[in-house]
C-alpha angles and dihedrals in degrees: 000000000000125000120199126198123200130179134170094200124066112214112219118213116254110265126222089240089067088062095036093097092056095049098035114149110248099190118107091219127040119245122236119208114246140173098195121163105227144159133225113222119196108233112259095013140078092233112123136181124199118240141164122235104225097184140353140206133176091269106032152345146228114239132193110215136181098196127094125238116357129194117258092252129040143144119262114209108196106201092187094054092030092230138130122211135175110234140191121208111241101173141354132200117176106302096348124087131181118217135190117215111240093182132034115261108264130192114274118252127213091261089057090062098049 
């Protein structure tokens, strides 16, 4: 048995541009993937919690943390990039938190590594 198919219209596959509007990036600055070993220092104390920077942009980062509740503002010491930045928590979901930088990253000092 033979089956024949005939069509007068060629159906083009859906392009990614047709869905681009739905998935459009809303961030002002692109994120760069990172796997940076870092620490969260509570402002005004020497208490630190280890974390991993998952991605970075000019204005913020996504961090993976294992600690419980954190204050809204803290210092992020990025040992991979050797910088220290003041941050504000914007969102949290399970072990991931999004932060906005409230200071420019500055080079770490010796006291930051102690």
